PyMOL Python script that loads the backbone (N, CA, C, O; Angstrom):
from pymol import cmd

cmd.read_pdbstr("""\
ATOM      1  N   MET A   1     137.843 145.726 106.078  1.00  0.00           N
ATOM      2  CA  MET A   1     139.327 144.433 106.489  1.00  0.00           C
ATOM      3  C   MET A   1     140.437 145.518 105.848  1.00  0.00           C
ATOM      4  O   MET A   1     140.560 146.107 104.775  1.00  0.00           O
ATOM      5  N   GLY A   2     141.268 145.438 107.274  1.00  0.00           N
ATOM      6  CA  GLY A   2     142.738 146.317 106.800  1.00  0.00           C
ATOM      7  C   GLY A   2     143.507 145.183 106.449  1.00  0.00           C
ATOM      8  O   GLY A   2     143.208 144.040 106.794  1.00  0.00           O
ATOM      9  N   THR A   3     144.352 145.440 105.866  1.00  0.00           N
ATOM     10  CA  THR A   3     145.595 144.918 105.432  1.00  0.00           C
ATOM     11  C   THR A   3     145.882 144.270 106.641  1.00  0.00           C
ATOM     12  O   THR A   3     145.616 144.615 107.792  1.00  0.00           O
ATOM     13  N   LYS A   4     146.544 143.143 106.153  1.00  0.00           N
ATOM     14  CA  LYS A   4     146.645 142.047 107.876  1.00  0.00           C
ATOM     15  C   LYS A   4     148.463 141.774 107.337  1.00  0.00           C
ATOM     16  O   LYS A   4     148.851 141.138 106.357  1.00  0.00           O
ATOM     17  N   LYS A   5     149.119 142.356 108.160  1.00  0.00           N
ATOM     18  CA  LYS A   5     150.834 141.658 107.579  1.00  0.00           C
ATOM     19  C   LYS A   5     151.209 140.338 108.600  1.00  0.00           C
ATOM     20  O   LYS A   5     151.083 140.116 109.804  1.00  0.00           O
ATOM     21  N   TYR A   6     151.696 139.659 107.526  1.00  0.00           N
ATOM     22  CA  TYR A   6     151.947 138.270 108.016  1.00  0.00           C
ATOM     23  C   TYR A   6     153.538 138.083 108.350  1.00  0.00           C
ATOM     24  O   TYR A   6     154.279 138.604 107.516  1.00  0.00           O
ATOM     25  N   ALA A   7     154.063 137.534 109.253  1.00  0.00           N
ATOM     26  CA  ALA A   7     155.609 136.782 109.781  1.00  0.00           C
ATOM     27  C   ALA A   7     155.787 135.806 109.044  1.00  0.00           C
ATOM     28  O   ALA A   7     156.919 135.627 108.594  1.00  0.00           O
ATOM     29  N   SER A   8     154.974 135.111 108.791  1.00  0.00           N
ATOM     30  CA  SER A   8     155.437 133.520 107.984  1.00  0.00           C
ATOM     31  C   SER A   8     154.335 133.079 107.277  1.00  0.00           C
ATOM     32  O   SER A   8     153.187 133.513 107.367  1.00  0.00           O
ATOM     33  N   TYR A   9     154.936 131.787 106.243  1.00  0.00           N
ATOM     34  CA  TYR A   9     153.754 131.628 105.216  1.00  0.00           C
ATOM     35  C   TYR A   9     153.125 130.998 106.579  1.00  0.00           C
ATOM     36  O   TYR A   9     151.956 131.269 106.853  1.00  0.00           O
ATOM     37  N   ALA A  10     153.687 130.384 107.207  1.00  0.00           N
ATOM     38  CA  ALA A  10     152.252 129.577 107.863  1.00  0.00           C
ATOM     39  C   ALA A  10     150.633 130.241 108.535  1.00  0.00           C
ATOM     40  O   ALA A  10     149.514 129.784 108.766  1.00  0.00           O
ATOM     41  N   GLU A  11     151.212 131.329 108.633  1.00  0.00           N
ATOM     42  CA  GLU A  11     149.981 132.067 109.235  1.00  0.00           C
ATOM     43  C   GLU A  11     149.353 132.619 107.550  1.00  0.00           C
ATOM     44  O   GLU A  11     148.242 133.147 107.594  1.00  0.00           O
ATOM     45  N   ILE A  12     149.724 132.556 106.758  1.00  0.00           N
ATOM     46  CA  ILE A  12     149.274 132.934 105.563  1.00  0.00           C
ATOM     47  C   ILE A  12     148.173 131.719 105.153  1.00  0.00           C
ATOM     48  O   ILE A  12     147.010 131.934 104.813  1.00  0.00           O
ATOM     49  N   GLU A  13     148.902 130.204 105.281  1.00  0.00           N
ATOM     50  CA  GLU A  13     148.224 128.756 105.275  1.00  0.00           C
ATOM     51  C   GLU A  13     146.914 128.823 105.982  1.00  0.00           C
ATOM     52  O   GLU A  13     145.809 128.427 105.611  1.00  0.00           O
ATOM     53  N   HIS A  14     147.290 129.423 107.105  1.00  0.00           N
ATOM     54  CA  HIS A  14     145.960 128.980 108.404  1.00  0.00           C
ATOM     55  C   HIS A  14     145.172 130.127 107.469  1.00  0.00           C
ATOM     56  O   HIS A  14     144.311 129.670 106.717  1.00  0.00           O
ATOM     57  N   ASP A  15     145.294 130.944 107.457  1.00  0.00           N
ATOM     58  CA  ASP A  15     144.173 131.869 107.079  1.00  0.00           C
ATOM     59  C   ASP A  15     143.870 131.564 106.199  1.00  0.00           C
ATOM     60  O   ASP A  15     142.650 131.479 106.338  1.00  0.00           O
ATOM     61  N   LEU A  16     144.209 131.167 104.809  1.00  0.00           N
ATOM     62  CA  LEU A  16     143.843 130.377 103.963  1.00  0.00           C
ATOM     63  C   LEU A  16     142.618 128.976 103.806  1.00  0.00           C
ATOM     64  O   LEU A  16     141.676 128.641 103.087  1.00  0.00           O
ATOM     65  N   GLU A  17     143.383 128.494 104.996  1.00  0.00           N
ATOM     66  CA  GLU A  17     142.195 126.934 105.282  1.00  0.00           C
ATOM     67  C   GLU A  17     141.054 128.033 105.985  1.00  0.00           C
ATOM     68  O   GLU A  17     139.957 127.945 105.435  1.00  0.00           O
ATOM     69  N   ILE A  18     141.107 128.866 106.899  1.00  0.00           N
ATOM     70  CA  ILE A  18     140.054 129.321 107.361  1.00  0.00           C
ATOM     71  C   ILE A  18     139.130 129.725 106.727  1.00  0.00           C
ATOM     72  O   ILE A  18     137.978 129.501 107.098  1.00  0.00           O
ATOM     73  N   LEU A  19     139.386 130.364 105.706  1.00  0.00           N
ATOM     74  CA  LEU A  19     138.622 131.085 104.581  1.00  0.00           C
ATOM     75  C   LEU A  19     137.781 129.704 103.710  1.00  0.00           C
ATOM     76  O   LEU A  19     136.559 129.625 103.584  1.00  0.00           O
ATOM     77  N   LYS A  20     138.620 128.870 103.273  1.00  0.00           N
ATOM     78  CA  LYS A  20     138.067 127.794 102.554  1.00  0.00           C
ATOM     79  C   LYS A  20     137.312 127.079 103.447  1.00  0.00           C
ATOM     80  O   LYS A  20     136.384 126.550 102.835  1.00  0.00           O
ATOM     81  N   LEU A  21     137.288 126.826 104.602  1.00  0.00           N
ATOM     82  CA  LEU A  21     136.580 125.962 105.401  1.00  0.00           C
ATOM     83  C   LEU A  21     135.208 126.947 105.071  1.00  0.00           C
ATOM     84  O   LEU A  21     134.343 126.748 104.218  1.00  0.00           O
ATOM     85  N   GLU A  22     135.316 128.046 106.019  1.00  0.00           N
ATOM     86  CA  GLU A  22     134.216 128.942 105.693  1.00  0.00           C
ATOM     87  C   GLU A  22     133.611 129.467 104.705  1.00  0.00           C
ATOM     88  O   GLU A  22     132.684 130.236 104.963  1.00  0.00           O
ATOM     89  N   LYS A  23     133.934 129.223 103.421  1.00  0.00           N
ATOM     90  CA  LYS A  23     133.503 129.206 102.020  1.00  0.00           C
ATOM     91  C   LYS A  23     132.611 127.914 101.639  1.00  0.00           C
ATOM     92  O   LYS A  23     131.623 127.954 100.905  1.00  0.00           O
ATOM     93  N   GLU A  24     133.277 126.441 102.440  1.00  0.00           N
ATOM     94  CA  GLU A  24     132.069 125.361 101.975  1.00  0.00           C
ATOM     95  C   GLU A  24     131.662 125.314 103.168  1.00  0.00           C
ATOM     96  O   GLU A  24     131.617 124.152 103.574  1.00  0.00           O
ATOM     97  N   ILE A  25     131.334 126.095 103.934  1.00  0.00           N
ATOM     98  CA  ILE A  25     129.786 125.958 105.352  1.00  0.00           C
ATOM     99  C   ILE A  25     128.972 126.741 104.840  1.00  0.00           C
ATOM    100  O   ILE A  25     127.771 126.548 105.025  1.00  0.00           O
ATOM    101  N   HIS A  26     129.487 127.973 103.962  1.00  0.00           N
ATOM    102  CA  HIS A  26     128.369 128.659 103.212  1.00  0.00           C
ATOM    103  C   HIS A  26     127.549 128.525 102.214  1.00  0.00           C
ATOM    104  O   HIS A  26     126.421 128.967 101.997  1.00  0.00           O
ATOM    105  N   TYR A  27     128.733 127.417 101.254  1.00  0.00           N
ATOM    106  CA  TYR A  27     128.069 126.533 100.528  1.00  0.00           C
ATOM    107  C   TYR A  27     126.744 125.616 100.697  1.00  0.00           C
ATOM    108  O   TYR A  27     125.615 125.579 100.206  1.00  0.00           O
ATOM    109  N   GLN A  28     127.338 125.046 101.458  1.00  0.00           N
ATOM    110  CA  GLN A  28     126.430 123.636 102.385  1.00  0.00           C
ATOM    111  C   GLN A  28     125.004 124.480 102.702  1.00  0.00           C
ATOM    112  O   GLN A  28     123.877 123.986 102.707  1.00  0.00           O
ATOM    113  N   LYS A  29     125.284 125.598 102.911  1.00  0.00           N
ATOM    114  CA  LYS A  29     124.187 126.075 104.004  1.00  0.00           C
ATOM    115  C   LYS A  29     123.153 126.464 102.869  1.00  0.00           C
ATOM    116  O   LYS A  29     121.931 126.446 103.020  1.00  0.00           O
ATOM    117  N   MET A  30     123.967 126.895 101.462  1.00  0.00           N
ATOM    118  CA  MET A  30     123.078 127.400 100.053  1.00  0.00           C
ATOM    119  C   MET A  30     122.902 126.135  99.145  1.00  0.00           C
ATOM    120  O   MET A  30     122.618 126.137  97.947  1.00  0.00           O
ATOM    121  N   LYS A  31     123.113 125.116  99.908  1.00  0.00           N
ATOM    122  CA  LYS A  31     122.801 124.423  99.364  1.00  0.00           C
ATOM    123  C   LYS A  31     121.244 123.446  99.824  1.00  0.00           C
ATOM    124  O   LYS A  31     120.213 123.240  99.185  1.00  0.00           O
ATOM    125  N   LEU A  32     121.720 122.980 101.320  1.00  0.00           N
ATOM    126  CA  LEU A  32     120.511 122.988 102.072  1.00  0.00           C
ATOM    127  C   LEU A  32     119.732 124.131 102.071  1.00  0.00           C
ATOM    128  O   LEU A  32     118.744 123.505 102.454  1.00  0.00           O
ATOM    129  N   SER A  33     119.329 125.228 101.977  1.00  0.00           N
ATOM    130  CA  SER A  33     118.355 126.379 101.761  1.00  0.00           C
ATOM    131  C   SER A  33     117.447 125.783 100.364  1.00  0.00           C
ATOM    132  O   SER A  33     116.238 125.709 100.140  1.00  0.00           O
ATOM    133  N   PHE A  34     118.464 125.474  99.705  1.00  0.00           N
ATOM    134  CA  PHE A  34     117.918 125.323  98.411  1.00  0.00           C
ATOM    135  C   PHE A  34     116.977 124.448  98.222  1.00  0.00           C
ATOM    136  O   PHE A  34     115.931 124.658  97.606  1.00  0.00           O
ATOM    137  N   GLU A  35     117.321 123.393  98.762  1.00  0.00           N
ATOM    138  CA  GLU A  35     116.792 122.021  99.119  1.00  0.00           C
ATOM    139  C   GLU A  35     115.579 121.999  99.708  1.00  0.00           C
ATOM    140  O   GLU A  35     114.689 121.260  99.288  1.00  0.00           O
ATOM    141  N   LYS A  36     115.406 122.865 100.816  1.00  0.00           N
ATOM    142  CA  LYS A  36     114.374 123.403 101.722  1.00  0.00           C
ATOM    143  C   LYS A  36     113.532 123.941 100.812  1.00  0.00           C
ATOM    144  O   LYS A  36     112.398 123.503 100.616  1.00  0.00           O
ATOM    145  N   THR A  37     114.104 125.052 100.123  1.00  0.00           N
ATOM    146  CA  THR A  37     112.862 125.329  98.999  1.00  0.00           C
ATOM    147  C   THR A  37     112.117 124.397  98.122  1.00  0.00           C
ATOM    148  O   THR A  37     110.909 124.160  98.161  1.00  0.00           O
ATOM    149  N   LYS A  38     112.824 124.006  97.490  1.00  0.00           N
ATOM    150  CA  LYS A  38     112.845 123.116  96.453  1.00  0.00           C
ATOM    151  C   LYS A  38     111.596 121.824  96.930  1.00  0.00           C
ATOM    152  O   LYS A  38     110.643 121.331  96.328  1.00  0.00           O
ATOM    153  N   GLU A  39     112.045 121.666  97.977  1.00  0.00           N
ATOM    154  CA  GLU A  39     110.865 120.823  99.063  1.00  0.00           C
ATOM    155  C   GLU A  39     109.648 121.496  99.125  1.00  0.00           C
ATOM    156  O   GLU A  39     108.596 120.885  98.932  1.00  0.00           O
ATOM    157  N   SER A  40     109.666 122.308  99.295  1.00  0.00           N
ATOM    158  CA  SER A  40     108.536 123.347  99.786  1.00  0.00           C
ATOM    159  C   SER A  40     107.888 123.919  98.881  1.00  0.00           C
ATOM    160  O   SER A  40     106.794 124.382  99.206  1.00  0.00           O
ATOM    161  N   ILE A  41     108.245 124.039  97.780  1.00  0.00           N
ATOM    162  CA  ILE A  41     107.110 124.009  96.450  1.00  0.00           C
ATOM    163  C   ILE A  41     106.727 122.957  95.986  1.00  0.00           C
ATOM    164  O   ILE A  41     105.517 122.960  95.761  1.00  0.00           O
ATOM    165  N   LEU A  42     107.396 121.771  95.670  1.00  0.00           N
ATOM    166  CA  LEU A  42     107.218 120.791  94.800  1.00  0.00           C
ATOM    167  C   LEU A  42     106.568 119.543  96.014  1.00  0.00           C
ATOM    168  O   LEU A  42     107.383 118.912  96.687  1.00  0.00           O
ATOM    169  N   PRO A  43     105.439 119.360  96.138  1.00  0.00           N
ATOM    170  CA  PRO A  43     104.861 118.203  96.991  1.00  0.00           C
ATOM    171  C   PRO A  43     105.060 116.945  96.171  1.00  0.00           C
ATOM    172  O   PRO A  43     104.761 116.674  95.008  1.00  0.00           O
ATOM    173  N   ALA A  44     105.710 116.199  97.219  1.00  0.00           N
ATOM    174  CA  ALA A  44     105.860 114.851  96.519  1.00  0.00           C
ATOM    175  C   ALA A  44     104.942 113.861  96.779  1.00  0.00           C
ATOM    176  O   ALA A  44     104.595 113.023  95.946  1.00  0.00           O
ATOM    177  N   GLU A  45     104.446 113.947  98.163  1.00  0.00           N
ATOM    178  CA  GLU A  45     103.637 112.359  98.447  1.00  0.00           C
ATOM    179  C   GLU A  45     102.478 112.481  98.039  1.00  0.00           C
ATOM    180  O   GLU A  45     101.890 111.423  97.817  1.00  0.00           O
ATOM    181  N   PRO A  46     101.540 114.106  97.728  1.00  0.00           N
ATOM    182  CA  PRO A  46     100.193 114.002  97.225  1.00  0.00           C
ATOM    183  C   PRO A  46      99.885 113.608  96.168  1.00  0.00           C
ATOM    184  O   PRO A  46      98.963 112.883  95.794  1.00  0.00           O
ATOM    185  N   LEU A  47     101.196 114.420  95.343  1.00  0.00           N
ATOM    186  CA  LEU A  47     100.526 113.811  93.768  1.00  0.00           C
ATOM    187  C   LEU A  47     101.052 111.995  93.460  1.00  0.00           C
ATOM    188  O   LEU A  47     100.522 111.229  92.654  1.00  0.00           O
ATOM    189  N   GLU A  48     102.141 111.715  94.319  1.00  0.00           N
ATOM    190  CA  GLU A  48     102.357 110.412  93.811  1.00  0.00           C
ATOM    191  C   GLU A  48     101.184 109.430  94.226  1.00  0.00           C
ATOM    192  O   GLU A  48     100.965 108.377  93.627  1.00  0.00           O
ATOM    193  N   GLY A  49     100.381 109.926  95.419  1.00  0.00           N
ATOM    194  CA  GLY A  49      99.111 109.030  95.941  1.00  0.00           C
ATOM    195  C   GLY A  49      98.051 109.403  95.165  1.00  0.00           C
ATOM    196  O   GLY A  49      96.976 108.916  95.512  1.00  0.00           O
ATOM    197  N   LEU A  50      98.044 110.031  94.341  1.00  0.00           N
ATOM    198  CA  LEU A  50      96.857 110.795  92.967  1.00  0.00           C
ATOM    199  C   LEU A  50      97.157 110.178  91.956  1.00  0.00           C
ATOM    200  O   LEU A  50      96.201 109.947  91.216  1.00  0.00           O
ATOM    201  N   TYR A  51      98.172 109.798  91.613  1.00  0.00           N
ATOM    202  CA  TYR A  51      98.731 108.765  90.258  1.00  0.00           C
ATOM    203  C   TYR A  51      98.464 107.605  90.632  1.00  0.00           C
ATOM    204  O   TYR A  51      97.799 107.064  89.749  1.00  0.00           O
ATOM    205  N   THR A  52      98.720 106.605  91.911  1.00  0.00           N
ATOM    206  CA  THR A  52      98.652 105.538  92.220  1.00  0.00           C
ATOM    207  C   THR A  52      97.057 105.415  91.863  1.00  0.00           C
ATOM    208  O   THR A  52      96.585 104.453  91.257  1.00  0.00           O
ATOM    209  N   ILE A  53      96.037 106.931  92.495  1.00  0.00           N
ATOM    210  CA  ILE A  53      94.686 105.581  92.800  1.00  0.00           C
ATOM    211  C   ILE A  53      94.399 106.298  91.143  1.00  0.00           C
ATOM    212  O   ILE A  53      93.799 105.553  90.369  1.00  0.00           O
ATOM    213  N   TYR A  54      94.718 107.391  90.724  1.00  0.00           N
ATOM    214  CA  TYR A  54      94.592 107.359  88.982  1.00  0.00           C
ATOM    215  C   TYR A  54      95.032 105.826  87.990  1.00  0.00           C
ATOM    216  O   TYR A  54      94.452 105.439  86.976  1.00  0.00           O
ATOM    217  N   LYS A  55      96.238 105.171  88.688  1.00  0.00           N
ATOM    218  CA  LYS A  55      97.001 104.374  87.822  1.00  0.00           C
ATOM    219  C   LYS A  55      95.412 103.213  88.034  1.00  0.00           C
ATOM    220  O   LYS A  55      94.788 102.737  87.086  1.00  0.00           O
ATOM    221  N   ASN A  56      95.115 103.022  89.370  1.00  0.00           N
ATOM    222  CA  ASN A  56      94.528 101.857  89.909  1.00  0.00           C
ATOM    223  C   ASN A  56      93.144 101.774  88.976  1.00  0.00           C
ATOM    224  O   ASN A  56      92.811 100.792  88.311  1.00  0.00           O
ATOM    225  N   VAL A  57      92.391 103.082  89.086  1.00  0.00           N
ATOM    226  CA  VAL A  57      90.906 103.523  88.895  1.00  0.00           C
ATOM    227  C   VAL A  57      90.887 102.943  87.182  1.00  0.00           C
ATOM    228  O   VAL A  57      90.247 102.002  86.713  1.00  0.00           O
ATOM    229  N   PHE A  58      91.856 103.913  86.484  1.00  0.00           N
ATOM    230  CA  PHE A  58      91.800 104.011  84.912  1.00  0.00           C
ATOM    231  C   PHE A  58      92.821 102.474  84.627  1.00  0.00           C
ATOM    232  O   PHE A  58      94.027 102.678  84.483  1.00  0.00           O
ATOM    233  N   SER A  59      92.561 101.699  84.588  1.00  0.00           N
ATOM    234  CA  SER A  59      93.459 100.478  84.596  1.00  0.00           C
ATOM    235  C   SER A  59      92.051  99.178  84.426  1.00  0.00           C
ATOM    236  O   SER A  59      91.005  98.992  85.047  1.00  0.00           O
ATOM    237  N   GLY A  60      92.565  98.654  83.529  1.00  0.00           N
ATOM    238  CA  GLY A  60      91.548  97.666  83.596  1.00  0.00           C
ATOM    239  C   GLY A  60      90.437  97.709  82.546  1.00  0.00           C
ATOM    240  O   GLY A  60      90.639  98.629  81.754  1.00  0.00           O
ATOM    241  N   THR A  61      89.003  96.804  82.208  1.00  0.00           N
ATOM    242  CA  THR A  61      88.395  97.042  81.550  1.00  0.00           C
ATOM    243  C   THR A  61      86.770  98.177  82.330  1.00  0.00           C
ATOM    244  O   THR A  61      85.787  98.599  81.722  1.00  0.00           O
ATOM    245  N   PHE A  62      87.079  98.302  83.578  1.00  0.00           N
ATOM    246  CA  PHE A  62      86.610  99.402  84.608  1.00  0.00           C
ATOM    247  C   PHE A  62      87.278 100.646  83.559  1.00  0.00           C
ATOM    248  O   PHE A  62      86.617 101.394  82.839  1.00  0.00           O
ATOM    249  N   GLY A  63      88.576 100.622  83.688  1.00  0.00           N
ATOM    250  CA  GLY A  63      89.032 102.200  83.224  1.00  0.00           C
ATOM    251  C   GLY A  63      88.708 102.281  81.824  1.00  0.00           C
ATOM    252  O   GLY A  63      88.516 103.388  81.321  1.00  0.00           O
ATOM    253  N   MET A  64      88.597 100.826  80.881  1.00  0.00           N
ATOM    254  CA  MET A  64      88.595 101.551  79.348  1.00  0.00           C
ATOM    255  C   MET A  64      86.935 101.909  79.615  1.00  0.00           C
ATOM    256  O   MET A  64      86.635 102.913  78.969  1.00  0.00           O
ATOM    257  N   ILE A  65      86.216 101.565  80.100  1.00  0.00           N
ATOM    258  CA  ILE A  65      84.720 101.655  80.034  1.00  0.00           C
ATOM    259  C   ILE A  65      84.488 103.422  80.704  1.00  0.00           C
ATOM    260  O   ILE A  65      83.764 104.175  80.054  1.00  0.00           O
ATOM    261  N   LEU A  66      85.192 103.962  82.072  1.00  0.00           N
ATOM    262  CA  LEU A  66      85.435 105.112  82.085  1.00  0.00           C
ATOM    263  C   LEU A  66      85.941 106.368  81.106  1.00  0.00           C
ATOM    264  O   LEU A  66      85.667 107.563  80.995  1.00  0.00           O
ATOM    265  N   LYS A  67      86.660 105.604  80.589  1.00  0.00           N
ATOM    266  CA  LYS A  67      87.639 106.424  79.637  1.00  0.00           C
ATOM    267  C   LYS A  67      86.711 106.889  78.255  1.00  0.00           C
ATOM    268  O   LYS A  67      87.130 107.773  77.507  1.00  0.00           O
ATOM    269  N   MET A  68      85.690 106.341  78.063  1.00  0.00           N
ATOM    270  CA  MET A  68      85.064 106.030  77.098  1.00  0.00           C
ATOM    271  C   MET A  68      83.520 107.072  77.726  1.00  0.00           C
ATOM    272  O   MET A  68      82.901 107.819  76.968  1.00  0.00           O
ATOM    273  N   LEU A  69      83.217 106.907  78.989  1.00  0.00           N
ATOM    274  CA  LEU A  69      81.970 107.400  79.143  1.00  0.00           C
ATOM    275  C   LEU A  69      82.046 109.193  79.200  1.00  0.00           C
ATOM    276  O   LEU A  69      81.449 110.046  78.543  1.00  0.00           O
ATOM    277  N   ILE A  70      83.393 109.318  80.656  1.00  0.00           N
ATOM    278  CA  ILE A  70      83.484 110.722  80.616  1.00  0.00           C
ATOM    279  C   ILE A  70      83.430 111.397  79.657  1.00  0.00           C
ATOM    280  O   ILE A  70      82.911 112.443  80.047  1.00  0.00           O
ATOM    281  N   PRO A  71      83.744 111.515  78.092  1.00  0.00           N
ATOM    282  CA  PRO A  71      83.669 112.568  77.166  1.00  0.00           C
ATOM    283  C   PRO A  71      82.655 112.734  77.029  1.00  0.00           C
ATOM    284  O   PRO A  71      82.514 113.948  76.876  1.00  0.00           O
ATOM    285  N   TYR A  72      81.295 112.006  76.951  1.00  0.00           N
ATOM    286  CA  TYR A  72      80.108 112.078  76.932  1.00  0.00           C
ATOM    287  C   TYR A  72      79.861 112.528  78.058  1.00  0.00           C
ATOM    288  O   TYR A  72      79.424 113.640  77.761  1.00  0.00           O
ATOM    289  N   ALA A  73      79.825 112.462  79.155  1.00  0.00           N
ATOM    290  CA  ALA A  73      79.018 113.131  80.107  1.00  0.00           C
ATOM    291  C   ALA A  73      79.530 114.485  80.087  1.00  0.00           C
ATOM    292  O   ALA A  73      78.642 115.320  79.916  1.00  0.00           O
ATOM    293  N   ILE A  74      80.382 114.821  80.177  1.00  0.00           N
ATOM    294  CA  ILE A  74      81.190 115.680  80.099  1.00  0.00           C
ATOM    295  C   ILE A  74      80.311 116.809  78.912  1.00  0.00           C
ATOM    296  O   ILE A  74      80.155 117.989  79.228  1.00  0.00           O
ATOM    297  N   SER A  75      79.889 116.373  77.819  1.00  0.00           N
ATOM    298  CA  SER A  75      79.452 117.075  77.162  1.00  0.00           C
ATOM    299  C   SER A  75      77.718 117.078  77.245  1.00  0.00           C
ATOM    300  O   SER A  75      76.996 118.024  76.931  1.00  0.00           O
ATOM    301  N   TRP A  76      77.301 115.798  77.738  1.00  0.00           N
ATOM    302  CA  TRP A  76      75.801 115.989  78.121  1.00  0.00           C
ATOM    303  C   TRP A  76      75.784 117.358  79.615  1.00  0.00           C
ATOM    304  O   TRP A  76      74.740 117.872  80.018  1.00  0.00           O
ATOM    305  N   PHE A  77      76.887 117.609  80.059  1.00  0.00           N
ATOM    306  CA  PHE A  77      76.556 118.243  81.260  1.00  0.00           C
ATOM    307  C   PHE A  77      76.530 119.905  80.403  1.00  0.00           C
ATOM    308  O   PHE A  77      75.639 120.751  80.483  1.00  0.00           O
ATOM    309  N   ILE A  78      77.502 119.959  79.804  1.00  0.00           N
ATOM    310  CA  ILE A  78      77.892 121.732  79.411  1.00  0.00           C
ATOM    311  C   ILE A  78      76.816 121.504  78.512  1.00  0.00           C
ATOM    312  O   ILE A  78      76.098 122.466  78.785  1.00  0.00           O
ATOM    313  N   ASN A  79      76.123 120.760  77.466  1.00  0.00           N
ATOM    314  CA  ASN A  79      75.007 121.013  76.560  1.00  0.00           C
ATOM    315  C   ASN A  79      73.644 120.583  77.065  1.00  0.00           C
ATOM    316  O   ASN A  79      72.755 120.165  76.323  1.00  0.00           O
ATOM    317  N   ARG A  80      73.525 120.735  78.597  1.00  0.00           N
ATOM    318  CA  ARG A  80      71.775 120.668  78.783  1.00  0.00           C
ATOM    319  C   ARG A  80      71.256 121.760  79.102  1.00  0.00           C
ATOM    320  O   ARG A  80      71.855 122.815  79.308  1.00  0.00           O
ATOM    321  N   LYS A  81      70.005 121.544  79.165  1.00  0.00           N
ATOM    322  CA  LYS A  81      69.921 122.604  79.440  1.00  0.00           C
ATOM    323  C   LYS A  81      69.058 123.034  80.503  1.00  0.00           C
ATOM    324  O   LYS A  81      68.078 122.366  80.832  1.00  0.00           O
ATOM    325  N   ARG A  82      69.401 124.214  81.109  1.00  0.00           N
ATOM    326  CA  ARG A  82      69.027 124.753  82.964  1.00  0.00           C
ATOM    327  C   ARG A  82      67.806 123.876  83.492  1.00  0.00           C
ATOM    328  O   ARG A  82      67.796 123.059  84.412  1.00  0.00           O
ATOM    329  N   GLY A  83      66.926 124.225  82.765  1.00  0.00           N
ATOM    330  CA  GLY A  83      65.472 123.647  82.987  1.00  0.00           C
ATOM    331  C   GLY A  83      65.578 122.217  83.823  1.00  0.00           C
ATOM    332  O   GLY A  83      65.034 121.870  84.872  1.00  0.00           O
ATOM    333  N   ASP A  84      66.535 121.502  82.901  1.00  0.00           N
ATOM    334  CA  ASP A  84      66.558 119.520  83.505  1.00  0.00           C
ATOM    335  C   ASP A  84      66.818 119.025  84.486  1.00  0.00           C
ATOM    336  O   ASP A  84      66.752 117.801  84.596  1.00  0.00           O
TER     337      ASP A  84
END
""", "prot")
cmd.dss("prot")
cmd.show_as("cartoon", "prot")
cmd.util.cbc("prot")
cmd.orient("prot")
């Protein structure tokens, strides 16, 4: 970019305003790109659905029984003999 000669302060102010607006446009594009990238990396809906299912299943008496039985079932599965 070559050196530009200005005839008045109004021309300088006009170019500065254009540069300021271009800077703001690029900043907003960068923010939007960041948000889209963040949304594509972090799935929101599936995790919330799984949490709701987990909360419903493991709440109350049934959940307490499941929480007690799951460790026993895992240890039985790990320690069982292959022929059974």
